[in-house]
All heavy atoms as an XYZ file, in Angstrom:
943
protein
N       0.806     -1.185      0.019
C      -0.011      0.006      0.007
C       0.868      1.271      0.021
O       0.521      2.224     -0.692
C      -0.965      0.009      1.169
C      -1.985      1.141      1.164
C      -2.976      1.005      2.264
O      -2.608      0.919      3.432
N      -4.281      0.981      1.933
N       1.937      1.223      0.753
C       2.825      2.413      0.818
C       3.703      2.339     -0.511
O       4.233      1.346     -0.850
C       3.754      2.338      2.059
C       4.758      3.489      1.992
C       2.908      2.442      3.314
N       3.769      3.509     -1.084
C       4.582      3.679     -2.302
C       5.507      4.783     -2.077
O       5.185      5.830     -1.478
C       3.746      3.874     -3.527
C       2.825      2.718     -3.897
C       2.085      2.947     -5.191
O       2.102      4.029     -5.765
N       1.405      1.933     -5.662
N       6.753      4.637     -2.606
C       7.780      5.629     -2.539
C       8.388      5.844     -3.903
O       8.662      4.857     -4.587
C       8.872      5.195     -1.529
C       8.503      4.958     -0.088
C       8.234      3.487      0.125
C       9.615      5.343      0.888
N       8.574      7.094     -4.260
C       9.118      7.394     -5.567
C      10.264      8.411     -5.400
O      10.021      9.497     -4.809
C       8.044      7.939     -6.494
C       8.639      8.326     -7.836
C       6.973      6.923     -6.702
N      11.436      8.103     -5.928
C      12.567      9.012     -5.907
C      12.558      9.927     -7.137
O      12.154      9.451     -8.211
C      13.905      8.321     -5.898
C      14.042      7.209     -4.673
C      13.609      5.868     -5.055
O      12.846      5.677     -6.082
O      13.890      4.938     -4.304
N      12.962     11.116     -6.973
C      13.049     12.024     -8.085
C      14.218     13.020     -7.846
O      14.608     13.321     -6.748
C      11.784     12.796     -8.309
O      11.489     13.619     -7.206
N      14.780     13.465     -8.962
C      15.874     14.446     -8.884
C      16.809     14.215    -10.092
O      16.598     13.319    -10.892
N      17.803     15.074    -10.244
C      18.692     14.981    -11.397
C      19.464     13.739    -11.412
O      19.917     13.198    -10.385
C      19.631     16.229    -11.143
C      18.882     17.117    -10.264
C      18.036     16.199     -9.375
N      19.632     13.168    -12.594
C      20.417     11.994    -12.781
C      21.862     12.184    -12.911
O      22.697     11.277    -12.908
N      22.317     13.483    -13.156
C      23.694     13.809    -13.409
C      24.024     15.016    -12.509
O      23.346     16.011    -12.532
C      23.918     14.119    -14.852
C      25.389     14.486    -15.265
C      26.328     13.337    -15.008
C      25.430     14.924    -16.698
N      25.103     14.875    -11.704
C      25.566     15.972    -10.907
C      27.061     16.186    -11.090
O      27.838     15.141    -11.192
C      25.312     15.663     -9.379
C      25.734     16.780     -8.471
C      23.790     15.330     -9.149
N      27.518     17.370    -11.156
C      28.932     17.626    -11.377
C      29.672     17.518    -10.044
O      29.183     17.822     -8.976
C      29.124     18.984    -11.952
C      28.551     19.096    -13.403
C      28.907     20.411    -14.017
C      28.390     20.488    -15.432
N      28.752     21.784    -16.104
N      30.945     17.109    -10.104
C      31.796     17.041     -8.896
C      31.829     18.363     -8.173
O      31.807     19.398     -8.777
C      33.154     16.695     -9.410
C      32.911     15.895    -10.689
C      31.670     16.581    -11.296
N      31.780     18.325     -6.803
C      31.823     19.417     -5.876
C      30.415     19.984     -5.702
O      30.242     20.803     -4.764
C      32.799     20.549     -6.310
O      32.250     21.358     -7.317
N      29.460     19.633     -6.506
C      28.110     20.197     -6.340
C      27.356     19.383     -5.279
O      27.870     18.388     -4.734
C      27.378     20.185     -7.675
C      27.967     21.152     -8.671
C      27.083     21.290     -9.916
O      26.393     20.398    -10.234
N      27.287     22.376    -10.678
N      26.123     19.750     -5.082
C      25.282     19.066     -4.086
C      24.236     18.265     -4.819
O      23.495     18.711     -5.702
C      24.545     20.073     -3.164
O      25.518     20.799     -2.390
C      23.578     19.389     -2.194
N      24.193     16.981     -4.367
C      23.147     16.056     -4.877
C      21.905     16.265     -4.112
O      21.941     16.271     -2.906
C      23.732     14.584     -4.724
C      22.842     13.444     -5.186
C      23.762     12.213     -5.414
C      21.774     13.092     -4.097
N      20.779     16.393     -4.792
C      19.526     16.576     -4.073
C      18.467     15.651     -4.696
O      18.221     15.709     -5.927
C      19.057     18.046     -4.208
O      17.863     18.265     -3.563
N      17.882     14.839     -3.938
C      16.910     13.858     -4.350
C      15.664     13.971     -3.377
O      15.876     14.142     -2.204
C      17.378     12.445     -4.336
C      18.563     12.097     -5.276
C      19.059     10.687     -5.027
C      18.070     12.216     -6.684
N      14.480     13.807     -3.952
C      13.293     13.866     -3.126
C      12.576     12.568     -3.222
O      12.450     11.910     -4.269
C      12.362     14.964     -3.660
O      12.994     16.263     -3.426
C      11.022     14.981     -2.884
N      12.099     12.084     -2.064
C      11.298     10.867     -2.004
C       9.827     11.298     -1.714
O       9.581     11.948     -0.698
C      11.807      9.918     -0.936
S      10.865      8.374     -0.820
N       8.888     10.885     -2.585
C       7.531     11.215     -2.388
C       6.824      9.960     -1.912
O       6.908      8.942     -2.511
C       6.896     11.703     -3.720
O       7.543     12.896     -4.166
N       6.018     10.124     -0.839
C       5.383      9.005     -0.196
C       3.898      9.082     -0.358
O       3.279     10.144     -0.264
C       5.710      8.975      1.349
C       4.932      7.840      2.023
C       7.184      8.873      1.583
N       3.260      7.972     -0.749
C       1.861      7.877     -0.853
C       1.397      6.569     -0.175
O       2.159      5.671     -0.003
C       1.370      7.897     -2.309
O       1.923      6.810     -3.060
N       0.119      6.549      0.247
C      -0.346      5.376      0.969
C       0.070      5.331      2.419
O      -0.201      4.341      3.081
N       0.709      6.363      2.813
C       1.248      6.447      4.255
C       1.706      7.859      4.464
O       1.706      8.654      3.539
N       2.200      8.073      5.665
C       2.664      9.416      5.986
C       4.007      9.352      6.692
O       4.198      8.428      7.482
C       1.649     10.121      6.904
O       2.156     11.341      7.386
N       4.876     10.258      6.427
C       6.158     10.275      7.052
C       6.085     10.693      8.559
O       7.060     10.535      9.287
C       7.188     11.213      6.338
C       6.643     12.690      6.347
C       7.408     10.722      4.958
C       7.643     13.690      5.779
N       4.905     11.129      8.997
C       4.693     11.377     10.389
C       3.931     10.298     11.156
O       3.661     10.411     12.296
C       3.911     12.721     10.590
O       2.684     12.637      9.923
C       4.734     13.832      9.976
N       3.675      9.162     10.435
C       2.978      8.049     11.126
C       3.858      7.538     12.265
O       5.098      7.412     12.095
C       2.776      6.930     10.054
O       1.836      7.329      9.124
C       2.140      5.705     10.749
N       3.243      7.325     13.383
C       3.882      6.856     14.573
C       4.853      5.643     14.302
O       4.480      4.723     13.647
C       2.881      6.455     15.668
C       3.486      6.061     17.025
C       3.874      7.291     17.829
O       3.427      8.357     17.488
O       4.576      7.127     18.853
N       6.066      5.799     14.800
C       7.110      4.761     14.742
C       7.500      4.405     13.279
O       7.935      3.237     13.016
C       6.588      3.450     15.415
O       6.294      3.739     16.788
N       7.491      5.339     12.392
C       7.984      5.183     11.018
C       9.310      5.903     10.840
O       9.468      6.962     11.396
C       6.939      5.563      9.978
O       6.763      6.996     10.020
N      10.117      5.289     10.081
C      11.483      5.835      9.790
C      11.758      5.794      8.336
O      11.501      4.710      7.679
C      12.487      5.020     10.551
C      12.280      5.049     12.044
C      11.390      4.108     12.598
C      12.858      6.005     12.931
C      11.071      4.157     13.950
C      12.488      6.083     14.227
C      11.621      5.143     14.752
O      11.378      5.222     16.135
N      12.266      6.826      7.765
C      12.348      6.984      6.331
C      13.857      7.205      5.958
O      14.479      8.221      6.259
C      11.451      8.113      5.896
C      10.113      7.955      6.402
C       9.604      8.312      7.580
C       9.043      7.342      5.721
N       8.238      7.933      7.709
C       7.900      7.283      6.595
C       8.925      6.681      4.471
C       6.686      6.736      6.204
C       7.731      6.148      4.115
C       6.569      6.151      4.961
N      14.431      6.279      5.262
C      15.844      6.173      4.997
C      16.169      6.386      3.574
O      15.358      6.135      2.650
C      16.422      4.834      5.438
O      16.465      4.743      6.840
N      17.406      6.858      3.361
C      18.055      6.873      2.042
C      19.170      5.843      2.095
O      19.963      5.810      3.058
C      18.649      8.216      1.711
C      17.589      9.273      1.337
C      17.070     10.191      2.156
C      16.997      9.387      0.067
N      16.108     10.905      1.447
C      16.052     10.466      0.143
C      17.132      8.656     -1.215
C      15.292     10.824     -0.947
C      16.363      9.088     -2.197
C      15.440     10.184     -2.147
N      19.172      5.013      1.047
C      20.120      3.929      0.856
C      20.711      4.061     -0.537
O      19.976      4.287     -1.480
C      19.549      2.551      1.144
C      19.169      2.512      2.642
C      20.519      1.423      0.787
C      18.264      1.258      2.950
N      21.995      3.735     -0.737
C      22.529      3.759     -2.100
C      23.331      2.540     -2.406
O      23.802      1.801     -1.480
C      23.430      5.017     -2.289
C      24.703      5.007     -1.517
C      25.491      6.294     -1.753
N      26.746      6.250     -1.094
C      27.629      7.310     -1.120
N      27.319      8.384     -1.857
N      28.755      7.241     -0.500
N      23.499      2.241     -3.691
C      24.287      1.076     -4.100
C      25.160      1.556     -5.295
O      24.680      1.691     -6.401
C      23.372     -0.066     -4.507
C      24.157     -1.339     -4.920
C      23.332     -2.566     -5.015
O      23.771     -3.654     -4.825
N      22.068     -2.351     -5.461
N      26.442      1.757     -5.041
C      27.376      2.049     -6.108
C      27.500      0.867     -7.057
O      27.250     -0.243     -6.645
C      28.655      2.363     -5.349
C      28.332      2.648     -3.975
C      27.116      1.799     -3.694
N      27.900      1.104     -8.302
C      28.030      0.012     -9.281
C      28.999     -1.049     -8.740
O      30.095     -0.713     -8.329
C      28.542      0.671    -10.494
C      29.046      2.003    -10.096
C      28.228      2.429     -8.911
N      28.568     -2.267     -8.717
C      29.431     -3.394     -8.324
C      29.611     -3.528     -6.892
O      30.427     -4.395     -6.457
N      28.922     -2.717     -6.032
C      29.126     -2.746     -4.651
C      27.809     -3.011     -3.920
O      26.770     -3.060     -4.523
C      29.744     -1.431     -4.076
C      31.093     -1.169     -4.682
C      31.625      0.135     -4.141
C      33.024      0.440     -4.687
N      33.592      1.719     -4.171
N      27.832     -3.208     -2.608
C      26.686     -3.460     -1.826
C      25.917     -2.205     -1.394
O      26.280     -1.083     -1.767
N      24.879     -2.462     -0.707
C      24.028     -1.362     -0.227
C      24.739     -0.585      0.895
O      25.349     -1.180      1.746
C      22.641     -1.910      0.191
C      21.808     -2.623     -0.834
C      20.597     -3.321     -0.198
C      21.271     -1.582     -1.856
N      24.524      0.728      0.914
C      25.074      1.597      1.916
C      23.911      2.441      2.487
O      23.339      3.189      1.699
C      26.166      2.438      1.388
C      26.821      3.355      2.469
C      27.815      4.209      1.994
O      27.928      4.536      0.716
O      28.672      4.811      2.791
N      23.685      2.351      3.759
C      22.692      3.240      4.384
C      23.321      4.640      4.571
O      24.400      4.809      5.010
C      22.326      2.698      5.755
C      21.348      3.468      6.512
C      20.002      3.591      6.286
C      21.635      4.274      7.689
N      19.429      4.434      7.230
C      20.458      4.883      8.088
C      22.769      4.498      8.404
C      20.302      5.678      9.142
C      22.688      5.402      9.496
C      21.448      5.974      9.906
N      22.525      5.665      4.160
C      22.989      6.978      4.214
C      22.501      7.682      5.443
O      23.293      8.430      6.168
C      22.574      7.780      2.962
C      23.143      7.080      1.700
C      22.944      9.249      3.004
C      22.462      7.609      0.433
N      21.235      7.613      5.743
C      20.675      8.294      6.877
C      19.179      8.113      6.835
O      18.614      7.523      5.945
N      18.484      8.683      7.825
C      17.055      8.550      7.998
C      16.437      9.758      8.663
O      17.052     10.454      9.449
C      16.721      7.249      8.788
N      15.174      9.926      8.299
C      14.313     10.906      8.950
C      13.285     10.153      9.805
O      12.622      9.237      9.286
C      13.541     11.774      7.887
O      12.587     12.595      8.525
N      13.198     10.458     11.100
C      12.301      9.778     11.949
C      10.957     10.453     11.955
O      10.895     11.642     11.631
C      12.837      9.832     13.375
C      14.135      9.071     13.579
N      14.736      8.808     14.793
C      14.989      8.439     12.638
C      15.774      8.088     14.697
N      15.985      7.842     13.324
N       9.953      9.750     12.272
C       8.569     10.236     12.218
C       8.329     11.526     13.065
O       7.486     12.328     12.728
C       7.561      9.147     12.659
C       7.700      8.790     14.121
C       6.782      9.249     15.083
C       8.731      7.899     14.561
C       6.926      8.892     16.400
C       8.840      7.552     15.877
C       7.925      8.059     16.816
O       8.030      7.730     18.173
N       9.133     11.608     14.137
C       8.968     12.730     15.034
C       9.787     13.965     14.680
O       9.810     15.029     15.369
C       9.235     12.365     16.511
C      10.509     11.603     16.706
N      11.706     12.154     16.564
C      10.698     10.277     17.023
C      12.681     11.261     16.767
N      12.094     10.079     17.033
N      10.644     13.820     13.601
C      11.376     14.924     13.072
C      12.898     14.836     13.194
O      13.610     15.577     12.577
N      13.378     13.950     14.012
C      14.782     13.791     14.229
C      15.458     13.129     12.999
O      14.801     12.492     12.257
C      15.118     12.966     15.441
N      16.705     13.381     12.780
C      17.446     12.740     11.701
C      18.650     12.073     12.256
O      19.252     12.476     13.304
C      17.879     13.747     10.633
O      18.555     14.830     11.238
C      16.710     14.268      9.854
N      19.143     11.006     11.562
C      20.356     10.315     11.929
C      21.074      9.936     10.683
O      20.483      9.665      9.639
C      20.044      9.088     12.794
C      19.180      8.064     12.067
C      21.322      8.421     13.278
N      22.433      9.988     10.697
C      23.178      9.749      9.496
C      24.301      8.760      9.697
O      24.827      8.524     10.801
C      23.846     11.072      9.015
C      22.859     12.219      8.888
C      22.753     13.248      9.791
C      21.979     12.224      7.769
C      21.843     14.268      9.670
C      21.088     13.237      7.629
C      20.984     14.293      8.525
O      20.083     15.253      8.383
N      24.716      8.095      8.642
C      25.850      7.233      8.650
C      27.082      8.069      9.030
O      27.312      9.140      8.542
C      26.120      6.620      7.263
O      27.370      5.921      7.194
N      27.899      7.526      9.972
C      29.069      8.375     10.388
C      29.975      8.701      9.198
O      30.575      9.793      9.235
C      29.818      7.364     11.353
C      28.714      6.570     11.913
C      27.762      6.369     10.778
N      30.108      7.857      8.234
C      30.981      8.115      7.076
C      30.528      9.223      6.156
O      31.279      9.768      5.401
C      31.282      6.829      6.313
O      30.047      6.377      5.718
N      29.218      9.501      6.264
C      28.610     10.534      5.376
C      28.017     11.720      6.082
O      27.580     12.650      5.467
C      27.585      9.905      4.496
C      28.055      8.827      3.535
C      26.835      8.097      2.894
C      28.969      9.387      2.446
N      28.083     11.684      7.430
C      27.312     12.686      8.217
C      27.760     14.095      7.876
O      26.877     14.962      7.847
C      27.515     12.366      9.719
C      26.832     13.253     10.644
C      27.036     12.925     12.081
C      26.265     13.776     13.035
N      26.427     13.413     14.433
N      29.005     14.307      7.691
C      29.551     15.661      7.478
C      28.989     16.263      6.170
O      29.029     17.507      6.023
C      31.008     15.724      7.458
O      31.612     14.962      6.405
N      28.578     15.451      5.244
C      28.175     15.882      3.941
C      26.591     15.759      3.719
O      26.108     16.080      2.668
C      28.823     15.198      2.815
C      30.340     15.394      2.845
C      30.928     14.902      1.509
N      30.844     13.488      1.313
C      30.412     12.872      0.262
N      29.906     13.567     -0.727
N      30.389     11.539      0.204
N      25.864     15.192      4.672
C      24.506     14.787      4.483
C      23.543     15.524      5.269
O      23.717     15.883      6.440
C      24.395     13.288      4.837
O      25.302     12.514      4.125
C      22.963     12.798      4.453
N      22.400     15.925      4.575
C      21.284     16.514      5.335
C      20.002     15.897      4.727
O      19.849     15.771      3.490
C      21.244     17.964      5.079
O      20.216     18.577      5.780
N      19.121     15.463      5.589
C      17.824     14.930      5.200
C      16.724     15.884      5.722
O      16.658     16.073      6.957
C      17.606     13.482      5.603
C      18.635     12.526      5.031
C      16.167     13.033      5.294
C      18.557     11.116      5.479
N      15.968     16.385      4.898
C      14.930     17.388      5.218
C      13.603     16.776      4.894
O      13.501     15.813      4.053
C      15.088     18.677      4.436
C      16.464     19.309      4.402
C      16.488     20.532      3.544
C      16.823     19.721      5.859
N      12.516     17.246      5.546
C      11.226     16.700      5.299
C      10.150     17.772      5.077
O      10.323     18.868      5.630
C      10.820     15.724      6.325
C      10.474     16.379      7.683
C      10.018     15.351      8.651
N       9.410     15.951      9.914
C       8.728     15.270     10.785
N       8.524     13.992     10.642
N       8.239     15.909     11.845
N       9.233     17.503      4.331
C       8.063     18.363      4.153
C       6.851     17.521      4.605
O       6.380     16.712      3.783
C       7.922     18.833      2.729
C       6.829     19.862      2.564
O       5.831     19.807      3.239
O       6.961     20.754      1.640
N       6.313     17.727      5.765
C       5.301     16.889      6.269
C       3.918     17.078      5.517
O       3.105     16.261      5.406
C       5.059     17.047      7.750
O       4.799     18.425      8.035
C       6.343     16.673      8.586
N       3.789     18.363      5.027
C       2.512     18.624      4.309
C       2.466     17.824      2.956
O       1.380     17.306      2.604
C       2.400     20.103      4.022
C       1.170     20.530      3.295
C      -0.052     20.538      3.994
C       1.198     20.823      1.938
C      -1.236     20.918      3.285
C       0.002     21.149      1.252
C      -1.204     21.264      1.941
O      -2.345     21.588      1.309
N       3.573     17.731      2.329
C       3.670     17.018      1.050
C       3.996     15.568      1.185
O       3.985     14.849      0.188
C       4.771     17.708      0.126
C       4.385     19.100     -0.300
C       5.494     19.630     -1.198
C       5.177     21.044     -1.712
N       6.220     21.495     -2.625
N       4.314     15.078      2.397
C       4.804     13.723      2.642
C       5.971     13.458      1.721
O       6.028     12.474      1.020
C       3.704     12.721      2.427
C       2.944     12.424      3.689
O       3.641     12.311      4.807
O       1.686     12.147      3.662
N       6.944     14.300      1.801
C       8.216     14.168      1.104
C       9.388     14.287      1.996
O       9.320     15.084      2.955
C       8.303     15.176     -0.006
C       7.298     15.058     -1.139
C       7.374     16.036     -2.236
O       7.932     17.203     -1.960
N       6.950     15.783     -3.404
N      10.456     13.610      1.698
C      11.715     13.831      2.361
C      12.848     13.897      1.379
O      12.819     13.160      0.387
C      12.006     12.926      3.517
C      12.112     11.426      3.198
C      13.345     10.805      3.102
C      10.923     10.713      2.910
C      13.398      9.422      2.833
C      10.944      9.357      2.649
C      12.185      8.774      2.616
N      13.829     14.813      1.586
C      14.824     15.109      0.613
C      16.151     14.812      1.112
O      16.510     15.115      2.279
C      14.706     16.585      0.175
O      13.430     16.862     -0.383
C      15.809     17.001     -0.773
N      17.026     14.185      0.264
C      18.382     13.931      0.556
C      19.231     15.044     -0.074
O      19.088     15.334     -1.241
C      18.847     12.558      0.035
C      20.367     12.275      0.046
C      20.831     12.187      1.488
C      20.660     11.011     -0.763
N      20.103     15.615      0.693
C      21.104     16.542      0.224
C      22.470     16.027      0.576
O      22.831     15.874      1.756
C      20.881     17.958      0.717
C      19.557     18.568      0.232
C      19.358     20.015      0.752
O      19.991     20.429      1.765
N      18.602     20.767      0.013
N      23.230     15.723     -0.478
C      24.659     15.218     -0.237
C      25.570     16.219     -0.938
O      25.579     16.358     -2.182
C      24.795     13.841     -0.773
C      26.148     13.187     -0.666
C      26.426     12.897      0.825
C      26.190     11.847     -1.433
N      26.424     16.944     -0.166
C      27.191     17.983     -0.652
C      28.619     17.445     -1.118
O      29.022     16.336     -0.744
C      27.364     19.084      0.395
O      28.068     18.607      1.475
N      29.319     18.308     -1.842
C      30.695     18.022     -2.225
C      30.882     16.648     -2.860
O      31.777     15.912     -2.455
C      31.629     18.216     -1.044
O      31.489     19.535     -0.448
N      30.022     16.357     -3.788
C      30.017     15.035     -4.361
C      31.276     14.744     -5.235
O      31.846     15.707     -5.794
C      28.765     14.710     -5.152
C      27.520     14.775     -4.196
C      28.610     15.692     -6.316
N      31.629     13.506     -5.290
C      32.726     13.035     -6.165
C      32.234     11.874     -6.952
O      31.112     11.363     -6.698
C      33.979     12.636     -5.282
O      33.672     11.418     -4.685
C      34.312     13.676     -4.295
N      32.995     11.395     -7.927
C      32.530     10.186     -8.640
C      32.243      9.003     -7.763
O      31.518      8.067     -8.140
C      33.704      9.912     -9.591
C      34.268     11.327     -9.891
C      34.132     12.041     -8.579
N      32.832      8.975     -6.539
C      32.558      7.937     -5.594
C      31.130      7.858     -5.151
O      30.697      6.852     -4.592
C      33.506      8.024     -4.424
C      35.005      7.722     -4.697
C      35.269      6.291     -4.975
O      34.706      5.347     -4.233
O      36.050      5.985     -5.909
N      30.446      8.975     -5.305
C      29.031      9.059     -4.949
C      28.090      8.529     -5.994
O      26.885      8.535     -5.863
C      28.711     10.520     -4.547
C      29.420     10.923     -3.328
O      29.384     10.205     -2.327
O      30.031     12.005     -3.357
N      28.593      8.204     -7.131
C      27.804      7.585     -8.211
C      27.176      6.351     -7.744
O      27.873      5.381     -7.230
C      28.639      7.341     -9.532
O      29.101      8.575    -10.034
C      27.809      6.595    -10.543
N      25.851      6.181     -7.832
C      25.155      5.076     -7.270
C      23.653      5.108     -7.682
O      23.184      6.122     -8.182
C      25.241      5.028     -5.777
N      23.002      4.022     -7.496
C      21.566      4.043     -7.491
C      21.037      4.389     -6.068
O      21.486      3.770     -5.106
C      20.938      2.688     -7.935
C      19.451      2.660     -7.877
C      21.412      2.318     -9.341
N      20.240      5.354     -5.987
C      19.758      5.844     -4.717
C      18.367      5.412     -4.474
O      17.428      5.599     -5.357
C      19.896      7.389     -4.585
C      21.269      7.866     -4.405
C      22.239      7.854     -5.473
C      21.745      8.344     -3.146
C      23.522      8.255     -5.286
C      23.028      8.793     -3.000
C      23.903      8.752     -4.045
O      25.216      9.152     -3.880
N      18.065      4.830     -3.303
C      16.771      4.381     -2.912
C      16.274      5.121     -1.697
O      17.050      5.415     -0.812
C      16.782      2.886     -2.592
C      17.251      1.971     -3.703
C      18.579      1.618     -3.798
C      16.360      1.382     -4.611
C      19.036      0.759     -4.790
C      16.788      0.581     -5.571
C      18.159      0.224     -5.649
O      18.571     -0.659     -6.656
N      14.987      5.316     -1.665
C      14.377      5.751     -0.358
C      13.556      4.531      0.195
O      12.981      3.738     -0.604
C      13.516      6.963     -0.495
S      12.172      7.031     -1.710
N      13.516      4.351      1.490
C      12.871      3.215      2.071
C      12.036      3.683      3.304
O      12.327      4.735      3.879
C      13.835      2.087      2.471
O      14.574      2.588      3.656
C      14.829      1.826      1.369
N      11.178      2.777      3.755
C      10.463      2.984      4.950
C      10.742      1.816      5.886
O      10.871      0.659      5.465
C       8.918      3.018      4.678
C       8.080      3.126      5.908
C       7.335      1.765      6.158
N       6.027      1.991      6.619
C       5.075      1.099      6.778
N       5.366     -0.121      6.475
N       3.845      1.422      7.198
N      10.867      2.118      7.181
C      10.951      1.085      8.187
C       9.802      1.341      9.170
O       9.598      2.426      9.579
C      12.377      1.245      8.960
O      13.398      0.698      8.079
C      12.324      0.390     10.218
N       9.166      0.238      9.553
C       8.018      0.296     10.430
C       8.340     -0.366     11.781
O       8.608     -1.566     11.863
C       6.793     -0.401      9.813
C       5.584     -0.383     10.657
O       5.535      0.398     11.626
O       4.645     -1.098     10.357
N       8.337      0.421     12.857
C       8.573     -0.059     14.226
C       7.304      0.099     15.046
O       7.435      0.253     16.269
C       9.789      0.615     14.807
S      11.348      0.371     13.984
N       6.190      0.071     14.465
C       4.975      0.317     15.202
C       4.507     -0.887     16.063
O       3.660     -0.713     16.924
C       3.774      0.665     14.219
O       3.497     -0.488     13.323
N       5.066     -2.028     15.852
C       4.816     -3.186     16.711
C       6.166     -3.537     17.329
O       7.222     -3.003     16.963
C       4.273     -4.352     15.930
O       5.187     -4.747     14.856
C       2.956     -4.036     15.331
N       6.175     -4.487     18.275
C       7.419     -4.923     18.891
C       8.447     -5.406     17.813
O       8.112     -6.235     16.997
C       7.208     -6.035     19.871
C       6.448     -5.559     21.162
O       5.587     -6.197     21.645
N       6.796     -4.353     21.576
N       9.636     -4.828     17.851
C      10.599     -5.119     16.781
C      10.307     -4.178     15.663
O       9.301     -3.476     15.581
N      11.155     -4.222     14.629
C      11.008     -3.352     13.488
C      10.974     -4.134     12.196
O      11.755     -5.124     12.056
C      12.106     -2.324     13.445
S      12.108     -1.129     14.811
N      10.187     -3.728     11.286
C      10.273     -4.243      9.919
C      11.183     -3.356      9.158
O      10.799     -2.267      8.728
C       8.849     -4.384      9.332
C       7.953     -5.397      9.979
C       6.671     -5.626      9.183
N       5.804     -4.514      9.218
C       4.861     -4.303     10.123
N       4.675     -5.136     11.130
N       4.081     -3.177     10.013
N      12.409     -3.762      8.938
C      13.450     -2.937      8.330
C      13.205     -2.854      6.807
O      13.170     -3.865      6.134
C      14.796     -3.470      8.644
C      15.213     -3.605     10.050
C      16.602     -4.236     10.183
C      15.203     -2.241     10.759
N      13.146     -1.618      6.348
C      12.997     -1.407      4.856
C      11.937     -2.227      4.197
O      12.208     -3.015      3.338
C      14.377     -1.663      4.195
S      15.717     -0.579      4.853
N      10.775     -2.164      4.775
C       9.719     -3.007      4.246
C       9.079     -2.493      2.977
O       8.377     -3.175      2.279
C       8.622     -3.288      5.312
C       8.053     -2.022      5.957
O       8.530     -0.923      5.666
O       7.092     -2.154      6.787
N       9.401     -1.215      2.680
C       8.978     -0.647      1.407
C      10.175      0.086      0.763
O      10.884      0.838      1.552
C       7.760      0.289      1.564
C       6.447     -0.404      1.815
C       6.057     -0.603      3.126
C       5.704     -0.910      0.761
C       4.865     -1.260      3.366
C       4.501     -1.578      1.042
C       4.087     -1.738      2.341
O       2.925     -2.423      2.576
N      10.327     -0.011     -0.476
C      11.405      0.616     -1.217
C      10.854      1.391     -2.414
O       9.835      0.937     -3.021
C      12.407     -0.400     -1.754
C      13.213     -1.130     -0.713
C      12.760     -2.038      0.220
C      14.652     -1.127     -0.612
N      13.809     -2.513      0.926
C      14.972     -1.975      0.495
C      15.673     -0.423     -1.262
C      16.337     -2.165      0.890
C      16.997     -0.622     -0.830
C      17.264     -1.435      0.238
N      11.529      2.461     -2.770
C      11.239      3.072     -4.029
C      11.949      2.207     -5.127
O      12.716      1.287     -4.841
N      11.684      2.617     -6.366
C      12.318      1.894     -7.495
C      13.750      2.204     -7.668
O      14.519      1.449     -8.281
C      11.598      2.160     -8.792
C      10.128      1.679     -8.803
C       9.474      1.963    -10.110
O       9.901      2.738    -10.964
N       8.416      1.198    -10.410
N      14.270      3.256     -7.020
C      15.652      3.678     -7.151
C      15.842      4.571     -8.325
O      15.140      4.540     -9.300
N      16.796      5.469     -8.198
C      17.114      6.399     -9.263
C      18.634      6.422     -9.394
O      19.379      6.550     -8.367
C      16.530      7.795     -9.000
O      16.823      8.615    -10.161
C      17.118      8.461     -7.760
N      19.130      6.319    -10.616
C      20.569      6.423    -10.888
C      21.048      7.842    -10.791
O      20.476      8.717    -11.415
C      20.838      5.854    -12.290
C      22.301      6.032    -12.777
C      23.269      5.144    -12.007
O      22.959      3.956    -11.834
N      24.367      5.698    -11.617
N      22.111      8.044    -10.029
C      22.724      9.352    -10.040
C      24.209      9.174    -10.374
O      24.920      8.347     -9.788
C      22.622     10.009     -8.604
C      23.392     11.361     -8.674
C      21.228     10.253     -8.262
N      24.612      9.885    -11.367
C      26.037      9.863    -11.855
C      26.687     11.150    -11.566
O      26.168     12.209    -11.916
C      26.106      9.542    -13.361
O      25.440      8.286    -13.617
C      27.532      9.499    -13.834
N      27.831     11.037    -10.918
C      28.671     12.269    -10.675
C      29.761     12.339    -11.695
O      30.643     11.412    -11.670
C      29.218     12.268     -9.225
C      30.056     13.509     -8.998
C      28.086     12.203     -8.198
N      29.720     13.273    -12.552
C      30.644     13.391    -13.625
C      30.643     14.782    -14.176
O      29.606     15.472    -14.184
C      30.392     12.380    -14.765
O      31.218     12.533    -15.871
N      31.803     15.233    -14.635
C      31.880     16.545    -15.267
C      31.661     16.429    -16.837
O      31.583     17.433    -17.504
C      33.244     17.142    -15.022
O      34.318     16.347    -15.513
């Protein structure tokens, strides 16, 4: 029922800021005990968690990316946005937004995913 769709530029130049928006339908980013994450997968590599926006407004980031990452939310639009600054070709990846549901005992980790969007960092 919950659907997530990523949107944003597919090409970003080095040193610029990557900005992607996740649009949520069939649910709300303010729903109790919901957590909304950005995850990426560079070519030929595994999944990397970037950070998350919590239902109550707090954010948390991967230590390796924290200094460059900001996740913002628009509760009226049910959207949350990833901003990754000072990008390099190492940031080239498919970027996904996901939902985690902790409304019952334990958490259903990443139980919904967007389709993913390719972002290439190149001049």
